[in-house]
Structure formats: C-alpha cells, structure tokens
C-alpha atoms as one frame of an Amber mdcrd trajectory, in Angstrom:
protein
  95.448 114.770  84.918  96.907 111.798  86.749  98.803 113.025  89.811 100.963
 109.928  90.001 103.779 108.220  88.129 103.156 106.854  84.648 105.470 104.601
  82.669 106.030 106.607  79.511 107.280 104.947  76.334 107.335 101.509  77.974
 109.916  99.021  76.708 107.532  96.161  76.016 110.169  94.136  74.220 112.461
  93.932  77.243 109.714  94.243  79.843 106.413  93.009  78.407 104.637  93.056
  81.784 105.690  96.363  83.365 107.422  98.253  80.566 110.155  99.193  83.063
 113.783  99.289  81.914 116.759 100.941  83.607 115.757 104.200  81.925 112.362
 104.043  83.626 113.907 103.369  87.038 115.917 106.571  86.588 112.784 108.445
  85.515 110.880 107.143  88.528 113.654 108.124  90.951 113.702 111.634  89.481
 109.910 111.878  89.598 109.841 110.991  93.292 112.600 113.460  94.134 110.957
 116.201  92.092 107.980 115.931  94.409 110.120 115.696  97.551 112.355 118.639
  96.692 109.372 120.949  96.296 109.861 121.396 100.031 113.181 123.261  99.630
 113.965 126.622  98.016 117.689 126.372  97.334 120.779 124.246  97.866 121.170
 125.963 101.261 117.729 124.899 102.550 117.641 121.895 104.898 115.166 119.236
 103.809 112.100 119.261 106.026 108.677 117.785 105.387 105.472 118.956 107.058
 104.831 117.149 110.324 102.019 114.613 109.937  99.375 114.848 112.691  98.814
 111.728 114.757 101.062 109.313 116.594 104.217 109.814 114.518 107.128 111.982
 115.583 107.946 114.752 116.286 105.054 115.529 118.590 104.277 119.219 119.268
 105.937 119.132 122.705 108.982 117.153 121.524 112.502 118.395 122.357 114.492
 120.128 119.657 116.674 117.080 118.925 113.553 115.197 117.883 112.984 117.736
 115.099 116.631 117.419 114.078 116.122 113.670 113.936 113.146 114.047 111.584
 115.189 116.356 109.334 118.116 113.943 109.266 115.771 111.049 108.485 114.292
 112.966 105.553 117.772 113.806 104.261 119.185 110.297 104.623 116.202 108.376
 103.323 115.723 110.551 100.248 119.405 109.868  99.570 118.222 106.299  98.942
 117.023 107.759  95.625 119.498 110.590  95.210 122.628 108.486  95.787 121.989
 106.077  92.894 121.042 108.997  90.619 124.291 110.812  91.457 126.158 107.562
  90.806 124.575 107.320  87.352 125.137 111.011  86.566 127.028 113.258  89.037
 125.466 116.321  87.411 121.861 115.237  87.977 119.765 118.334  88.617 116.200
 118.327  89.921 114.075 121.451  90.381 117.243 123.478  89.628 119.020 121.737
  92.515 122.228 119.864  91.715 121.787 116.692  93.778 125.468 116.098  94.422
 126.009 119.668  95.555 122.883 119.638  97.711 123.446 116.372  99.564 127.176
 117.008  99.970 126.467 120.337 101.628 123.588 119.142 103.796 125.455 116.105
 105.164 128.508 118.283 105.791 126.370 120.734 107.759 124.737 117.910 109.709
 128.065 116.306 110.655 130.068 119.457 111.470 129.849 120.288 115.188 128.881
 123.893 115.781 126.996 124.383 112.536 123.404 125.640 113.056 122.109 122.464
 111.380 124.516 120.041 113.041 123.259 116.903 114.733 123.505 116.609 118.493
 126.287 114.388 119.780 125.428 111.392 121.967 126.954 112.981 125.060 124.624
 115.957 124.675 121.578 113.731 125.116 120.422 111.406 127.908 122.110 108.005
 127.675 119.787 106.091 125.388 119.479 104.921 121.808 118.259 107.301 119.132
 116.932 107.343 115.580 120.172 109.007 114.512 121.912 105.615 114.735 119.442
 104.093 112.288 119.989 106.868 109.751 123.789 106.696 110.068 123.520 103.020
 109.204 121.365 103.710 106.165 123.660 106.447 104.900 126.876 104.491 105.259
 125.346 101.394 103.721 124.783 103.589 100.648 128.228 105.194 100.847 129.937
 101.807 101.197 128.264 100.854  97.938 128.545 104.252  96.225 131.447 106.203
  97.799 131.838 108.265  94.629 128.525 110.041  95.193 129.507 112.582  97.846
 132.373 111.354 100.047 135.040 111.967  97.402 133.904 115.585  97.080 135.052
 116.538 100.558 138.504 117.848 101.366 140.558 115.954 103.939 139.927 118.797
 106.385 136.166 118.527 105.869 136.295 114.778 106.370 138.222 115.183 109.615
 135.600 117.638 110.846 132.767 115.276 109.986 134.370 112.113 111.340 134.038
 113.399 114.926 130.239 113.187 114.734 130.214 110.045 112.599 132.535 108.177
 114.952 130.681 109.126 118.103 127.384 107.867 116.729 128.983 104.790 115.177
 130.389 103.815 118.594 127.292 104.780 120.557 124.824 102.503 122.315 122.569
 100.547 119.982 119.410  98.525 120.554 118.124  95.084 119.627 119.624  92.858
 117.023 118.904  94.565 113.690 120.163  97.950 114.901 123.652  96.521 115.290
 123.765  96.472 111.483 123.581 100.278 111.519 126.610 100.529 113.790 128.372
  97.919 111.664 127.891  99.953 108.475 129.115 103.204 110.060 132.096 101.598
 111.820 133.084  99.702 108.670 132.949 102.848 106.554 135.249 104.631 108.989
 137.722 101.753 109.077 137.697 101.349 105.303 138.581 105.018 104.942 141.469
 104.863 107.399 139.881 106.253 110.551 140.390 104.556 113.928 137.551 102.496
 115.390 137.012 100.036 118.222 137.651  96.838 116.287 136.444  94.629 119.119
 133.133  96.479 119.210 132.691  95.970 115.464 133.461  92.265 115.779 131.062
  91.971 118.712 128.239  93.542 116.707 128.969  91.183 113.817 128.914  88.072
 115.977 125.692  89.196 117.614 124.055  89.693 114.205 125.005  86.325 112.724
 123.988  84.596 115.971 120.376  85.398 115.057 120.489  83.369 111.856 117.661
  80.886 112.191 117.799  78.933 108.931 116.089  79.161 105.537 117.960  82.461
 105.073 116.022  84.057 107.947 117.111  85.925 111.049 115.204  86.501 114.274
 114.056  90.079 114.794 111.322  90.947 117.311 109.611  88.079 115.570 110.140
  86.960 111.978 109.401  89.766 109.546 110.583  91.770 106.536 113.512  93.170
 108.524 115.103  89.758 108.109 115.277  90.338 104.355 115.797  94.090 104.075
 118.370  94.553 106.821 119.856  91.136 107.536 120.217  90.257 103.835 120.223
  93.492 101.789 122.324  95.697 104.085 124.726  92.914 105.016 125.264  91.709
 101.440 126.301  95.250 100.515 128.575  95.158 103.575 130.011  91.828 102.387
 131.005  93.095  98.951 132.354  96.442 100.113 134.056  95.520 103.391 133.316
  92.130 104.940 134.920  89.937 102.283 138.244  91.653 102.927 138.187  92.230
 106.679 135.922  89.499 108.102 135.728  86.743 105.473 134.418  84.031 107.826
 131.530  86.166 109.052 130.892  87.348 105.498 130.562  83.721 104.428 127.816
  83.127 107.006 125.913  86.092 105.567 126.585  84.933 102.008 125.214  81.454
 102.635 122.056  82.821 104.239 121.491  85.224 101.329 121.915  82.414  98.809
 119.402  80.327 100.765 116.906  83.190 100.976 116.895  83.600  97.203 115.401
  80.123  96.874 112.112  81.335  98.365 111.994  85.143  98.176 109.838  85.172
  95.030 107.122  83.365  97.009 106.356  86.585  98.895 105.165  88.354  95.737
 101.988  88.058  93.693 102.001  87.297  89.999 101.863  91.029  89.200 104.642
  91.793  91.705 102.376  93.048  94.488 103.963  92.964  97.924 102.044  91.779
 100.961 101.045  94.140 103.755 102.653  92.218 106.599 104.787  92.899 109.686
 105.524  96.262 111.268 106.906  99.359 109.525 104.272  98.973 106.826 105.137
 102.388 105.392 108.454 100.902 104.156 106.383  98.840 101.717 108.770  97.781
  98.916 112.042  97.807 100.853 111.900  94.009 100.803 112.184  94.210  96.992
 115.788  95.273  97.575 116.527  91.549  97.716 116.184  91.352  93.923 119.125
  93.577  92.917 121.146  92.167  95.850 120.780  88.700  94.306 123.039  89.954
  91.518 125.666  91.160  93.993 126.303  87.666  95.347 129.710  86.097  94.726
 128.340  83.233  92.691 125.682  83.350  90.016 122.304  83.426  91.705 119.640
  80.807  91.091 117.097  83.628  90.903 115.757  84.181  87.396 116.806  87.715
  86.418 113.804  88.455  84.227 111.412  87.334  86.934 113.355  89.270  89.583
 113.072  92.561  87.693 109.428  91.874  86.854 108.603  91.460  90.567 110.774
  94.388  91.646 109.167  96.710  89.083 105.674  95.431  89.800 106.026  96.069
  93.509 107.086  99.690  92.907 104.281 100.301  90.414 101.823  98.909  92.970
 102.237 102.201  94.847 103.787 104.991  92.793 101.001 104.876  90.193  98.279
 105.639  92.795  97.312 109.219  93.563  96.315 108.383  97.144  99.851 107.110
  97.778 101.132 110.707  97.992 100.562 113.019 100.959 102.194 116.460 100.942
 103.748 115.320  97.623 105.694 112.489  99.253 104.902 108.845 100.085 102.216
 108.732 102.748 102.452 107.152 106.177 100.369 104.092 105.467 100.151 101.469
 102.750  98.153 102.772  99.798  97.264 106.033 101.498  97.644 107.739 104.842
  96.222 105.501 107.592  96.920 106.151 111.252  96.158 102.670 112.538  98.913
 100.886 110.630 101.922 103.028 111.528 104.233 103.220 114.527 105.306 106.158
 116.677 108.943 105.757 115.619 108.080 106.949 112.089 108.058 110.504 110.751
 107.076 112.106 107.449 110.336 111.096 105.750 110.322 107.492 106.933 108.584
 105.969 103.881 111.505 106.825 101.604 113.207 103.689 102.888 110.801 101.851
 100.586 113.069 102.864  97.710 115.870 100.586  98.858 115.421  98.609  95.581
 117.025 101.533  93.736 120.396 100.073  94.679 119.754  98.299  91.374 121.186
 101.436  89.732 124.560 100.405  91.156 124.461  97.282  88.988 126.318  97.608
  85.661 124.357  97.955  82.439 125.269  94.402  81.434 123.953  92.882  84.668
 121.337  90.175  84.004 119.017  92.247  86.200 118.907  94.809  83.369 119.379
  92.651  80.278 117.064  89.680  80.910 113.596  89.780  79.376 110.783  89.963
  81.900 108.977  86.714  82.607 106.551  85.418  85.245 108.583  82.539  86.610
 106.548  79.702  88.092 103.242  81.446  87.405 103.245  80.449  83.743 102.892
  76.790  84.659 100.715  76.988  87.779  97.359  77.029  86.035  94.677  76.842
  88.743  97.026  75.089  91.153  98.632  76.624  94.222 102.357  76.530  94.929
 103.346  76.159  98.584 106.718  76.983 100.146 107.318  75.782 103.697 109.930
  77.660 105.729 110.167  75.535 108.842 112.663  77.638 110.742 110.841  80.991
 110.725 107.542  79.086 110.771 106.221  80.663 107.584 104.226  79.098 104.777
 104.028  80.953 101.458 101.228  80.161  99.022 101.085  81.332  95.404  97.544
  80.864  94.069  97.659  80.232  90.329  93.884  80.556  90.117  93.852  84.132
  91.442  97.404  85.426  90.923  97.643  86.341  94.601 100.233  85.279  97.146
  99.791  84.628 100.842 101.948  84.617 103.947 100.787  82.245 106.675 102.638
  83.082 109.915 103.371  80.513 112.576 105.677  82.003 115.214 104.052  85.092
 116.695 104.590  86.167 120.284 101.868  88.771 120.769  98.485  90.048 119.622
  99.453  92.460 116.871  97.569  92.578 113.556 100.885  93.193 111.804 101.779
  89.590 112.636  98.987  87.626 114.295  96.401  87.192 111.560  95.621  83.771
 110.161  96.874  84.736 106.709  98.031  87.786 104.738  97.110  88.206 101.074
  98.755  90.527  98.544  95.444  91.747  97.112  93.360  91.839 100.294  95.421
  93.986 102.706  94.715  93.351 106.358  92.253  95.261 108.467  92.677  96.476
 112.012  90.987  94.614 114.867  87.298  95.271 115.550  86.584  94.885 119.299
  82.928  94.204 118.423  83.839  90.971 116.634  84.088  89.940 113.020  87.739
  90.966 112.773  89.216  90.203 109.372  91.294  87.006 109.160  91.264  86.414
 112.900  89.553  84.271 115.441  87.995  86.814 117.796  87.161  85.580 121.290
  84.859  86.963 123.988  84.523  85.273 127.358  81.001  84.841 128.704  82.201
  83.162 131.899  80.393  85.076 134.714  83.414  84.662 136.991  85.838  85.882
 134.393  85.472  89.626 134.363  89.168  90.431 134.270  90.493  87.859 131.856
  92.687  86.721 134.755  90.781  83.859 136.286  93.621  82.450 138.394  92.602
  84.932 141.086  89.159  83.372 141.316  90.554  79.864 141.467  93.006  80.652
 144.237  90.958  83.051 146.356  87.317  82.587 145.448  87.141  86.366 145.030
  86.779  88.597 142.008  89.636  90.998 142.636  89.666  94.390 140.897  87.404
  93.081 138.187  86.477  95.322 135.290  83.406  94.106 133.450  84.002  96.550
 130.580  87.303  94.914 129.698  85.676  91.583 129.072  82.786  92.973 127.027
  84.927  93.239 123.904  86.372  90.637 121.579  90.104  89.936 121.624  92.319
  88.153 119.124  94.980  85.500 119.635  97.760  86.524 121.982 100.264  84.293
 120.225 100.458  81.935 117.266 102.412  78.682 117.488 103.806  76.674 114.587
 103.328  72.916 114.780 104.570  71.798 111.377 103.217  70.418 108.110 102.212
  66.743 108.035 100.746  65.004 104.992 100.072  68.341 103.266  98.192  69.724
 106.290  99.552  72.801 108.099  99.128  72.747 111.877  99.274  75.806 114.113
  97.747  76.900 117.406  96.041  80.186 118.222  96.467  80.913 121.929  93.560
  83.140 122.868  94.908  83.751 126.386  98.383  83.023 127.576  99.432  80.956
 130.554 100.038  81.149 133.422  97.010  83.311 134.223  94.604  81.122 132.316
  96.228  77.733 132.091  95.604  75.898 128.837  91.855  76.365 128.478  91.989
  78.947 125.706  93.451  77.148 122.685  92.256  76.806 119.104  94.144  74.084
 117.231  94.399  75.029 113.553  94.604  72.621 110.619  94.663  73.973 107.082
  94.401  72.412 103.622  95.423  74.642 100.723  93.050  74.535  97.751  92.951
  76.658  94.570  92.092  80.211  95.592  91.715  79.475  99.276  91.892  77.162
 102.254  89.873  74.522 104.057  90.036  75.060 107.810  89.439  72.152 110.202
  90.028  73.814 113.570  89.547  72.287 117.011  88.356  74.469 119.866  89.658
  73.821 123.345  87.911  76.736 125.033  87.094  75.714 128.565  84.273  78.036
 129.623  81.368  80.060 128.270  82.398  82.083 125.223  81.620  83.647 121.862
  83.808  83.292 118.787  83.941  84.868 115.338  86.035  84.000 112.295  86.364
  86.792 109.731  87.283  86.673 106.053  89.323  89.300 104.180  88.010  92.837
 104.440  86.307  94.191 101.312  86.990  97.928 100.907  84.200 100.227  99.764
  86.119 101.791  96.857  84.647 105.209  95.962  82.053 104.611  98.679  80.455
 101.612  96.938  79.446  98.957  99.447  80.180  95.289  99.010  77.362  93.131
  97.672  76.441  90.349 100.134  74.713  87.095  99.244  73.821  84.152 101.461
  72.871  80.567 100.701  72.055  77.559 102.829  72.230  73.909 101.800  71.656
  70.720 103.721  75.334  70.328 104.535  76.672  73.902 104.605  76.010  77.610
 104.932  77.514  80.081 102.438  78.042  83.847 102.473  79.780  85.826  99.731
  80.901  89.436  99.373  81.911  91.161  96.160  83.330  94.467  95.017  84.389
  95.224  91.435  87.271  92.900  90.579  87.373  91.046  93.910  85.217  88.501
  95.719  85.306  86.311  98.815  83.238  83.345  99.919  82.929  81.847 103.397
  81.477  78.335 103.607  80.637  76.803 106.988  80.223  73.023 107.071  80.331
  72.370 110.784  80.588  74.018 114.187  79.191  77.500 113.504  75.811  78.921
 114.523  75.470  81.430 111.713  77.199  83.536 109.061  76.914  87.314 108.994
  78.591  90.522 107.841  79.635  93.817 109.403  80.551  97.184 107.955  83.737
  98.495 109.564  84.955 102.085 109.671  88.589 103.271 109.552  90.122  99.801
 109.688  90.902  98.987 106.051  94.068  99.901 104.127  92.220 100.972 100.992
  89.004 102.675 102.092  87.421 104.324 105.112  84.620 101.767 105.057  84.795
  98.040 104.466  82.714  94.896 104.817  83.793  91.675 106.519  81.840  88.449
 106.275  82.289  86.183 109.283  81.132  83.074 111.096  79.795  83.253 114.656
  79.138  80.891 117.521  78.079  81.235 121.151  78.572  78.519 123.782  76.876
  78.959 127.174  77.602  75.581 128.758  79.753  75.872 131.898  82.024  73.191
 130.473  81.782  73.343 126.658  82.816  70.285 124.689  85.692  70.371 122.245
  84.439  70.987 118.711  85.657  70.838 115.142  84.866  73.971 113.149  85.064
  73.194 109.435  85.062  76.160 107.090  86.231  77.020 103.593  87.574  80.500
 102.807  87.837  81.405  99.116  88.821  84.517  97.180  89.018  85.483  93.531
  90.118  88.421  91.419  87.310  88.789  88.907  83.574  89.456  88.684  82.471
  85.990  87.582  79.636  84.245  89.387  80.612  81.616  91.940  79.906  78.199
  90.500  78.244  75.403  92.506  81.502  73.480  92.217  83.535  76.339  93.717
  81.100  76.667  96.632  81.121  72.945  97.340  84.773  71.815  97.475  84.209
  69.106 100.139  82.553  65.830  99.165  82.567  64.014 102.495  83.492  64.648
 106.138  84.117  61.805 108.582  84.564  62.836 112.215  86.611  60.686 114.597
  86.248  61.181 118.338  89.407  59.096 118.596  91.634  58.928 115.522  93.503
  55.781 114.388  96.619  57.249 116.022  94.735  57.557 119.333  94.288  61.313
 119.281  91.150  63.182 120.347  88.729  64.604 117.792  90.019  64.525 114.233
  88.515  64.165 110.780  88.975  62.727 107.317  88.125  65.231 104.584  87.411
  64.024 101.070  87.366  66.687  98.370  85.196  66.692  95.279  88.301  65.971
  93.188  88.934  62.787  95.179  91.820  64.029  97.314  91.691  62.782 100.910
  93.190  64.539 103.935  93.440  63.196 107.473  93.250  65.830 110.194  94.999
  64.476 113.261  96.039  66.709 116.155  98.075  63.952 117.813 100.650  65.398
 120.217 100.147  68.875 118.799 101.070  70.522 122.102 104.415  68.757 122.047
 105.172  69.994 118.537 104.939  73.686 119.356 107.584  76.090 118.198 107.606
  79.840 118.487
C-alpha cells in the first residue's frame, strides 16, 4: 500500500494535469494533519514531535526553553494547515480532535503566563533573539488573514491574559531584515484589535523592510533567495490587505508594486510539471515559495498571472513531495528535500520546521469564485516553447531563470553570492537534478573545484609569504582538498551571453590571482561554457555536472567518446541523462561515485572535467565545455553531442580585450565571447 498522498477522484476537467481542485487541497491538508496529530492523545496534549538526531534543535543538553520553542514551532507551523481548514469548516475534526478546540486551547495555554505549557517571556531569558519571534510572526500573519479561526473564540478576559505574552514578544529584539516582518505581523495584529503598541517601533520595522527592496520584485536577505518571495511578498501582501492599506497606505503601496513586479517572473522558477528547485537555505521549507500563487489573487488589481497556470504550478509543486513515501519521517515531512538528509539542513530547524512548506494553503482563504479555483489548468508558456529555452533576466538580484522546453526543466543561475555555500554558490540549479553537497576530493557537482599546488601556498593565505618570506603556521592538510568558489559575481548579459565571475579565493589575502571568468550561452537542454581562467599559480581544477542518484541502488551507466575536436562523457539513470562535452582546455573527463551527498539517494555519480597546471606562472586559458541534460532514455544523437560547428580564439578581441572567442553553432548562430572590462562590471 502506498504510504503517501494520492489524488483520489481527480477532477481532470478542471485540472487536466494534476487533478487537484479545491476539494483535493482540503483532502491533502487533512491527510497531512492526520499524520501529524498521531503524536497527540487528546485535545489536552501539547503537540510534540520526536527530536530528530543530528544538527537540528533541540540538542540533548539544550535548556528547557529550547524544547518549548520546538513545541511552539510545531504548534504554529501545523496551524498553517489547520487554520485554513478551520476557516473552511469550524467543526473540522481529525483523529477525533476538533481542530478549532485544540488549537484554541493550545495557543491559550502557550500565551497565558503561569500555565505549565506557557512560553517563557523575553525578560526571563538572556537578552538575545529567539525562534519564538519567528513563530509569533507566522501565527499572526495567519490570524490577520483568518481571525475567525480561533481569536474570536476567546473571551475578553482570555485575550487580556494572552496579550501580555504576545505584546512582549512583538516588541522584543529582532534580527536581520526578514525577521522584522515577524514583529510587524504581531504588532499589527495587536493594534488592529485595539491593544496598545509602540507605533514608532512598528513604523521603524516597516521602513527597514521596504529599504531592502532591490528591484524586479526582490528584496535583499542574507543574499538573494526564496525568503524574498515567501516573506517579503507573501507575508507582506497579507499584511497589506488586512492592515497596511488602512494604517500605512504609502508603505503598503511599495509592497504592492514589488509584488506586482514579482508576478511577472515567478513562474520562471518552476518546471513544466510544477517542480520547485532545490535552492537557497531552509531547503526543508520546499514549497513555501508557491505561496506566491494564491497571493497573486489577493492583489488590489487583477494580476497578470494566468490563474490556470498558477494553480497548475502550485499543485504540481505540492505533489512533487507529498506523493513520495520517503518524504515522511515519523509521519511528518522530513528534514531534507525528498527525504531526511543531514547535509542540507540548518541548526535553526527542528522536527516541526518543514510545515512552513504548506504556506500555499492560504489559497483556502480565497473565495470559491476566485480565478485561482475556477480557471482550467494550463501550462502557460510551455505549450509554445517546443525545444527552445525561455530565459528571464533579473538584473537586480543577479538571477537568470531558464525554462528548457526540450526537457521540461527549469534552472536558476545565481550571480550575487557572497560566500562558499552549496545552497547558493553552484553554477546552476535544476528542478530535476537537485544539487549535491561539496566533495573535497574534487568532482563536485555543478561547481568549479580548485586545489592549489603552489608549494609555497600551504595555508591558502599567501600574503604572509609575500610580505615575510616565511611560511607562518602553515597546515599542509588544509590545502590538500578541493575548495569551491568563495563568491559569485554578476557581470551582466551582453548579446545573449551571460557573464559572471567565480572568485576561488577572496582578496585581500590572495589578491586577484584566483578568478574564473564565466561566459554562458543557453542552448536547448543545456549550456555552452566559455570560461577564462586567471589562476596565477600551480593548481588543479575540476568542473562537475549534475549528480546522478543511484535510485534503488542502481548505478549510473557511464559512456565515453573521443573525437578529433572534443571529448565526451555521458551518464544515465532511468528517465534522466547528462552529457559533458569538452572542446578545449581540459586534460581529461572522468566520473566519481559520491556517498551521502545527493538529495535523492545515498550514492550518486558525477561526471566531471579535470585539469592540472604545474607551471609556476600558468597562462590564462579558455575552457570550452558543453553541459547537457535530458529527461528520457533516448540515445544521444551525434547532433546533440556536437552543438558547436566552429571555434575561433582571439588573444586580443576586436574590442581590445584579452583572450576571447567566437563560437559558431551547428544551427548557424554566432556568439562573441568578450570579457572586456569584466572586472569593472561586477555586482554582488
């Protein structure tokens, strides 16, 4: 028997691709809560999930408040499902538990000082910021939208008791830019319901938040990531409609304009079948970004987003996960992507954290006659793409989105990354080839991996040698492993060529001798890379393709070919294939089997290119490669494995730049690769 969600009695007239109608969203929400509420015995039982071993919280030696935080997170984030169900039917009962009664009681207990299950107050803890603030924001975002769910059940006396805790956390210290949204939601809820707040603090948080708007509908977070959509657009649009329009109309208009702008490109993040890309931190939140689709139908003016396509993508992204048995761990969504994986999660998560992925269920707040529910599913631009690839360029966040008509996959190409983190720093992210963790032995998936062979450079900090002539506190072990880019810079798109820079070591310690200039030409089902190395000393380099998971333990099939003008290596698993073609600059092509790095399987294969340069002063080089993927079992054709017709290298280009190329494709298209002034075009 399938131990996962199944769409029963699909509505193929309304939803020919997913079968999902509003009725099925309700069924899915109930199914997920049925599994979650197996962990309680009665309406009196606080919701707790088994602690997951590993890096997540609470750790065995954690203080008691950390356990209370995990309980509160489980309660609040499951309310992401329960709240909309209560809104639809206040008498909804699951596992003999009346949801409205249960959540009303549990939040009352949590917010009533002195109750055995009450939350600690800020003054009872060291002065810092705490996960409680995040969960208050999530709860009051939902209660701003759906106040009828539980708030109206309380007596005025009960509300007064609870407001003490709510107000103290709403006014408490917050952290970073997106967290201010949590304080904003809690403070706004209090004010809307007649309770006193610090109005200047609320306004300050609001001005801080909108100051991070960067353009294209995006906001700056730690870097650019899904938080920009899920918090800065979804949470704040709900805030607009329920509070901001009335109390802060000018600030609400800033948010409104950014949300409208975001809707122009948000579909580009999703594959044809609605799959979401494994990208940025908090991977266990998965589909929370799909909350943008119902929010599009909460905007003041009619959205440009096609309603049938929006629901098709929203439903497809949910089905990507809930239909998989490995998605569930202890009967609830696992800490990972498809299944539980330690390497891809952060220590600020706990067992209940993944329930934030059900943010899209705010769609149940939309009326039955909303276009989101009534429009017939369609596939938007995909119907007319054929084998072509659609490209969306978001200059301000430095993102390029590619929808490959030939394969049905979508890609995120990041350009403004400040640190070496596989959540952000890979060359590209693909919806159907989730990223792999870094392999210090080289061959890391979708990364340039660098290893210094400079005999002086044992620390990776060669300024000490230059200035003193001494090798100070060197550690030869540190430099024996491969490292990935420490930052990625965006240099713009010129004549259909995307330019970026991978900084393998950051200044000032290593000057500017560790740069790979990236130039990329999008082709059907892949990319042509014409990358220029500016690596000053002895080194090794690998370039890895997408990881190929060994599903059910079956290894990828590897094939290699060599022609007069190129080397080719392919890898295939049932239903998926990749090909790596090296035209210039690489010594050899190879493959490695990785363990415990892939999102889908414990073992995986990566095909990669490798070079080693032992000259004390290596020359700049152009590395020309083609990276292809496809989503079927068909044989690669000679035409697919030979997309380039002619390569002309220029030591000095017509614009007086060093080392460029003219690439002529087999279809006659011509691309000039010119790195002129690339260092002056950096943005990050």
